[in-house]
C-alpha positions in Angstrom: 17.2 8.8 -13.1 14.8 6.1 -11.8 11.1 6.3 -12.6 8.4 5.3 -10.1 4.6 5.0 -10.4 2.8 5.6 -7.1 -1.0 4.8 -7.1 -3.3 6.8 -4.9 -0.7 9.5 -4.6 -2.9 12.6 -4.6 -3.1 12.8 -0.8 -2.3 11.0 2.5 0.3 8.3 2.6 0.5 8.1 -1.2 1.4 11.7 -1.5 4.0 11.4 1.3 5.5 8.4 -0.6 5.7 10.4 -3.8 7.4 13.4 -2.0 9.9 11.1 -0.3 10.9 9.3 -3.5 11.2 12.7 -5.3 13.6 13.8 -2.5 15.7 10.8 -3.3 15.9 11.9 -6.9 13.3 9.6 -8.4 11.0 10.7 -11.2 7.6 10.0 -9.8 4.5 9.5 -11.9 1.5 10.2 -9.7 -2.0 8.6 -9.9 -5.3 9.6 -8.3 -8.8 8.1 -8.6 -9.9 11.1 -10.6 -7.5 10.2 -13.3 -8.3 6.5 -13.5 -10.7 4.4 -11.6 -8.8 1.3 -10.4 -12.0 -0.6 -9.8 -12.1 -1.3 -13.5 -9.6 -2.8 -16.0 -10.1 0.3 -18.1 -8.8 2.3 -15.2 -5.8 0.0 -14.8 -4.9 0.3 -18.4 -5.3 4.1 -18.3 -2.9 4.4 -15.4 -0.2 2.7 -17.5 -1.1 4.6 -20.7 1.9 6.3 -22.1 4.3 5.1 -19.4 7.5 3.5 -20.4 9.7 1.2 -18.3 9.4 1.5 -14.5 12.1 1.0 -11.9 9.6 1.3 -8.9 6.0 0.5 -8.6 4.1 1.4 -5.4 0.6 -0.1 -5.1 -0.8 2.3 -2.5 -4.3 3.0 -3.8 -7.0 1.1 -1.8 -10.7 1.1 -1.1 -11.8 1.8 2.5 -13.3 -0.9 4.7 -16.9 -1.7 3.9 -18.0 -2.6 7.4 -18.9 -5.9 9.3 -20.3 -8.9 7.6 -23.8 -8.1 8.7 -23.9 -4.9 6.6 -21.5 -5.7 3.8 -23.0 -6.1 0.4 -21.8 -8.0 -2.7 -21.3 -4.7 -4.5 -19.1 -3.3 -1.7 -17.2 -6.6 -1.5 -16.6 -6.7 -5.3 -15.4 -3.1 -5.2 -12.9 -3.9 -2.4 -11.5 -6.9 -4.3 -11.3 -4.9 -7.5 -9.3 -2.0 -6.1 -7.3 -3.7 -3.4 -6.4 -7.0 -5.1 -7.2 -7.1 -8.8 -5.8 -3.7 -9.7 -2.4 -4.3 -8.1 -2.2 -7.7 -9.6 -2.8 -6.5 -13.1 -0.7 -3.4 -12.7 2.2 -5.7 -11.9 1.4 -7.9 -14.8 1.2 -5.1 -17.3 3.8 -2.7 -16.1 7.1 -2.8 -17.9 9.4 -3.3 -14.9 13.2 -2.9 -15.5 15.4 -5.7 -14.2 16.5 -4.8 -10.7 13.2 -3.0 -10.1 11.3 -2.6 -6.9 7.6 -3.4 -6.2 6.2 -2.2 -2.9 2.6 -3.1 -2.0 0.8 -1.3 0.8 -1.1 -3.6 3.2 -2.4 -3.1 6.7 -2.0 -4.4 10.2 -5.6 -5.5 9.8 -4.2 -8.8 8.5 -2.9 -9.7 11.9 -5.8 -8.3 14.0 -9.3 -9.7 14.6 -11.4 -6.6 13.8 -14.9 -7.6 12.8 -15.5 -4.2 11.2 -12.8 -4.8 8.7 -13.2 -8.5 7.7 -13.5 -8.1 4.0 -10.9 -5.3 4.0 -8.4 -7.5 5.9 -9.2 -10.3 3.4 -8.1 -8.1 0.5 -4.9 -7.1 2.2 -4.1 -10.8 3.1 -4.4 -11.6 -0.6 -2.0 -8.8 -1.4 0.5 -10.2 1.0 0.3 -13.7 -0.4 0.6 -12.4 -3.9 3.7 -10.4 -3.0 5.4 -13.4 -1.6 4.8 -15.6 -4.6 5.7 -12.9 -7.1 8.9 -12.2 -5.1 9.9 -15.8 -5.9 8.9 -15.5 -9.6 10.6 -12.2 -10.3 13.7 -12.8 -8.2 15.8 -14.1 -11.1 15.4 -10.6 -12.7 16.6 -8.9 -9.6 13.2 -7.5 -8.9 12.1 -7.3 -5.3 8.5 -7.5 -4.1 7.7 -6.4 -0.6 4.9 -5.2 1.5 4.5 -2.4 4.0 1.7 -2.8 6.6 0.9 0.5 8.3 -1.1 0.8 11.5 -3.2 3.7 12.6 -1.8 6.5 10.6 -3.2 10.0 10.9 -3.1 12.2 7.7 -4.7 15.5 6.7 -7.3 13.6 4.7 -8.4 11.2 7.5 -7.9 13.2 10.6 -11.6 13.4 11.3 -11.7 9.7 11.9 -9.4 9.9 14.9 -11.7 11.3 17.6 -9.9 12.1 20.9 -11.4 8.9 22.4 -10.2 6.7 19.5 -6.8 8.3 19.5 -6.4 7.7 23.2 -7.2 4.0 22.8 -4.8 3.5 19.9 -2.0 5.5 21.6 -2.3 3.2 24.7 -2.0 0.1 22.5 1.0 1.3 20.5 4.6 0.7 21.7 5.6 4.3 20.7 2.5 5.8 22.4 1.4 7.8 19.4 -0.4 7.6 16.1 1.5 7.0 13.0 2.3 9.9 10.6 2.4 9.6 6.8 6.1 10.2 6.7 6.6 7.2 9.0 5.3 5.0 6.2 6.9 6.9 3.4 10.4 6.4 4.8 9.9 2.7 5.1 8.7 2.5 1.5 11.7 4.6 0.3 14.0 2.1 2.0 12.4 -0.8 0.2 12.5 1.1 -3.1 16.2 1.8 -2.7 19.4 -0.1 -3.6 20.0 -0.6 0.1 17.0 -3.1 0.1 18.3 -5.2 -2.8 18.6 -8.3 -0.5 15.1 -7.9 1.0 12.2 -9.5 -0.9 9.0 -11.4 -0.2 8.7 -9.7 3.2 5.9 -7.9 5.1 7.3 -4.9 7.1 5.0 -3.9 9.9 5.1 -0.1 10.1 2.7 0.4 13.0 4.9 1.7 15.8 4.3 -1.6 17.6 0.5 -1.6 17.6 -1.1 -4.3 19.7 2.2 -6.0 20.7 1.1 -6.5 24.3 -1.5 -8.8 25.8 
């Protein structure tokens, strides 16, 4: 049986990813911020404490956008960088990945959109994508794939209050499939990349947004 670690898996997309991998027969080790704070290296080490070799690592945990540059603070910026960039980097460094393993990092369509309210957040996700590409090259000889999934607007039980009827209408009109994403939409893409079927896919960013902002 394969073993996976999914960070930020107590709710939302992370929980859906954990459930989907379990349905595929994977032994899933779940993490939530209450167990270990990924804004600190102590938290990173705590996540891996007592864990043996891994076949799958899904870096899903992330800090939320901190707002436009006018209201952002050094403390908020540092927190974003710590959780969204530093933690995944050192989890990959310190995890004992088996040869032929799968690393899937969760990014965002914010990296291809000019959204002033998410500048620093988009910066962290851009760093994650660059890291994934370079590590795919480095870890390739061991048969380890490193890929990224970039969700769009995805409605979950934990964030449903964000999607007001007005916002949902705007996003729906801007999406090729004319609806918001659901957590299972993202989990299924991650499960593919974590499977043997994706053995020849590495260093890629898969946009899982239902075609958000494809038009003019």
